[in-house]
NURO-351699 format. One record per residue (C-alpha): residue in one letter; z, x, y. Coordinates in steps of 0.1 Angstrom, whole numbers, plus 5000, padded with zeros to 4 digits. Layout:
N
AZXY...
END
This chain:
500
X581161278123X584861318118X586061558092X586661378059X590261318050X591561498019X592061277989X595561157983X596960937955X599260777979X598060518004X600460648031X599461008025X595760918027X596260738060X598361018075X595661268065X592961058081X594660958114X597661188118X601361088114X602061068152X599260818157X600360598127X603960608141X602760488175X600760198159X603660098137X606160108166X604059898190X603259638164X606859638152X608059558187X605459278189X606959128158X610559188169X609858968199X610958678178X614458808183X614358728220X611958438221X614258228199X616758278227X614158168253X613557848234X617257768234X617557878270X614957618281X616357338259X620157378262X620757558295X617857448317X617757098300X613957088301X611956818283X609756918253X606456888273X607857088302X609057368279X605757378261X603857388294X606057678308X605857878276X602057838276X601957958312X604158248303X601658358277X598658338300X598458718304X597358738268X594258528277X592858778303X593059088280X589459198288X590559288323X592959548309X590259658285X587759708313X590259908333X591060138304X587360168293X585860238327X586960598326X584360838309X585260898273X585861278278X588261208306X589860898291X593560888287X595060578271X598760688269X599360648306X598460278302X600960258274X603660398297X602860148324X602859858299X606159968284X607759958319X606359608325X607759498291X611159658298X612259558332X611859178331X614159138301X616659368317X616559178350X616858838332X619858968313X621659088344X620758798367X622358458361X620258308389X617058398371X618258238339X618957908356X615757888377X612857778355X610257908380X611758258384X612458268347X608858188338X607658448364X609658718346X608158598313X604658628327X605358988338X606759078304X603858928286X601559118310X603059448297X602959338261X599359228263X598359558280X599959768253X598259548227X594859608242X595359988244X596560038209X593759808196X591260028213X592760338199X592660178164X588960088169X588160448179X590060588150X588460358124X584960438136X585560818132X587360788098X584960538083X584860158077X586760198045X589860248065X589359928086X591259698063X593959968057X594760028093X594759658101X597059598072X599359868084X599359698118X600059358106X602659478081X604559658108X604459348129X605659138100X608559378093X609459358130X609258978128X611558968097X614259178114X613758998147X614158648131X617158748110X618958918138X617858658164X619558368146X622758578141X622758688177X622458328190X625558238170X627658528181X626458668214X625758518249X622058478256X622058728285X623358998260X620358918238X617958998266X619659318274X619759438238X616059368233X615159568264X616159878244X613059858223X610559868252X612660158265X612260338232X608460268233X608360418268X610060738257X607860768227X604660738247X605761028269X605861258239X602961118218X599761308214X596861138233X594361118204X594861068167X593861338143X590261348133X588361168160X588461408190X585061558179X583561218175X584561118210X583361448225X579961428208X578361118194X580460858211X580161018245X576361038243X576260688230X578360548258X576260728284X573060578269X574460218271X572260128241X574559858228X571859658210X571259938185X574959948176X574859588165X571459588149X572259898130X568860048139X567960358159X565960348191X563160568203X564460528239X567860658227X566360988214X564161018245X567260978266X569261248247X566261488250X566061418287X569761498290X569261828273X566361918295X568361828326X571262038314X569962358330X569362198363X572962048363X574362398356X572462548385X573662278408X577262308397X578062588421X576562408450X578462088442X581762278440X581362388476X580962028489X583661898512X586661728497X585861398513X582461398497X584061458463X586461158469X583360948478X581661058446X584760968426X584860618442X581160568434X581660688399X584560448394X582560158407X579660258384X581960288354X583359948361X579859798365X578759978334X581759848314X581159498325X577459518317X578159668283X580659388276X578159118285X575459288264X577759308234X579158958238X575558818236X575058948201X574958648177X577258838152X579958818178X579158518200X578858258172X582058338153X583958358186X582558018197X583857868164X587158048167X587657918202X586957568191X589257598161X592257658183X591457468215X590657148196X594157138179X596957018201X599957248196X603257058195X605357338180X607857308209X608256938202X608957008165X611557268176X613356998196X613056758167X614456998142X617457088164X618156758181X617356508152X617656718120X620456928135X619157248120X621057558131X619557868148X620458088119X618457858095X615457848118X615658228119X615658228081X612557998081X610758238104X611658528080X610058328052X607058288075X606758658081X606958738044X604158488039X602158668066X602458988046X601558808015X598558648032X597458988044X597659128008X595858827993X593058858018X592559228013X592859197975X590858887968X589158727998X587558998020X584358997999X584058618000X581758428024X583458378058X582458008059X584357938027X587458138038X587657948071X586957608056X589857638030X592057788058X591657478079X592157248049X595357438042X596457398078X595757018075X598057008045X600757168066X600356898092X600656638065X603956798055X605156758091X604156398091X606156338059X609156518075X609056308106X608455978088X611356068064X609255978033X610456288015X613956158014X613255907987X612156187965X615356377970X613756667990X616056808017X614856858053X615457228051X613057268022X610257088040X610757318070X610857628049X607657538030X605857448061X606757768078X605857978048X602457818041X601357808078X601758178084X600058278052X597058048058X596758158094X596158518082X593058398063X591658308097X592758618116X592058898092X588258868090X587858838127X590059138134X588059348110X584759218123X585659298159X586959638151X583859738132X581359608158X582959758189X580359998204X581760338216X583060338251X584059968253X586459938223X589359818244X587159568263X585359408234X588359388211X590359248240X587658988247X587858878211X591658848212X591758688246X589358418234X591858358206X594758358230X593058148256X592057888231X595557878217X596857838252X594557548258X595757398226X599357428238X598457268271X596756988252X599856948231X602056928262X599756668277X599756468245X603556488243X603856368279X601356088274X603255958243X606555968262X608156208237X611356348251X614456538238X615956198229X612855998221X610656088192X609255748182X605655858188X605956198171X604156078140X601255958161X600956298178X600956478145X598156248133X596156348163X596856708155X595656648119X592356518132X591956818155X592657058126X589856898105X587356888134X586257258133X585157228097X582157038110X581157328132X581157598105X577357628110X578257858139X579358118113X576358308098X575858188062X575958518044X578658698064X581658798044X585158878055X584459248052X581159238071X579859508048
END
C-alpha cells in the first residue's frame, strides 16, 4: 500500500502531502481550462447566431456534433490503458491532447474563411473537443490511480478539488467572456483563449509523470492485479483462490524467465518488433476484455443505464433559450456571462452541500430530488416564456439568474455520486477506460438529448424570429425530466452517494 500521508490541519496541506504539489497543480490547471472554456464558447454561440445566421435548431445540431468526441472517450482510455502499467506514460497523451486543443482555436482566430463556413468551423470545433476530451480521460485516470493508493477517504476531496478548479475557471471565463464580446472582435477571443492550451502544453513537458505516493502501488499490487485480469474480485470485494495460485505461479516461473532473458536479448531485431506488435495487440484485447467484464458488474451497469436514460430522455433546448433570451428578451452578453458566473458559484455550492450533507444519503433519494428540482427549473422557464411572471413584478433578468443558479447546483447532486462511484470501482490497469466509459455514457446521452431537442425545435417550427411553440417544447422537456424518476429501481436500493 502507499505510504500514509502525514497529518495536517489544513486541507490543502493534507492533499499536497498525499498526492504531491505538482500533481495537484496539473489537476487544477486542466480542470481550470475546462471551466474557462465558457470564455470562448460564448463567442461560438454568438458566431453561429449573428455572423453565420444559423437557425436555433441548426446551431443546436452543430454544437451537438462538435461535442461528439466526448461521447467516445473509452477509445482514448483503451489507448492509454493498453500499455503495461510499469511502462505506462500518461503525460505524452496530455502533450498530444494539448496540441489538439491549441491549434484549432488559433487557426479559427487567424482564418476568416473558417469563421464564415459552418462546416469547416464545426470541423475545427470537433478537433478541439477531441483534444479536450483526451486530456480529460488521462487526468481522470491519473486521479483514479492516485485515489486508490491514497485511500478512499480522499475520493471526495480530490473530486471536490477538480470541480472547484473547473468552477473557478468557469467563473473567470464567464466574466471575461461577456466583457470580451463587448470590447473585442470574435477572432481575438479565439486567439487569446489559445494561450491556455499552450500553457497546458508547456506545463505537461515539465510535470512529473506520477504523483507522489502511488509509484510503489503501481509497481507492486496494481501491476500483479492487472496481469491477473481478475476484475470480478475487485467489484465483489472478495479474494480469489485462482488469484493467489496465479501469483504463486508467476513466482515459480520467475527463475525460468531470468534464465531465458539472455537468450531473448540475442534474438533478431525484427523478432523483437514482432513481439512488440503482438504484445500491443494482446494489451488492446486485454483492455477491451477487462472493460467488458467491468461494465457487466451490476454496481456499474444499472446506475449507468439509469443515468443514460436520465439525459437522453430530456430534450435539450438550451440553444433555443439562448436565442430567445437575446432576440426576444434582449439580454446582453455581459449579463448572460454574469448569469453563468452565478451558475458556477452554485456548482461550487452544490459540491459543498453534497460532500457535507448528502454523500451518506441513499442514492435513489438524491437522484429523485435532483430530478424534481430540475423539473422546477423547467417550470421557471415556462413562466419566463409565457410571461406570467410579469404580473408579479418579477424582471426577466431575475428569472434567468435564478434558473441558471439552481440548475447548476442541482445538476451536481446527479454528477458527484456517479463520479465518486466510478473512481472507486475502477480496477487497476483500466482506470482511464472505465472512467472514460462512464463519462462517455453521460456525454453520449446528453448529445442524444441535444439532438432530440434540435429535432423537437425543428418539428415545432421554432426559429430565430418565431417562438410561438417554445412553451410547448418546454412542456415536453418537463415530461422528459420527470420520466427517469419512474426508473429509479435501476439504482440499488441501499447504495449511498459515498458507496462506502
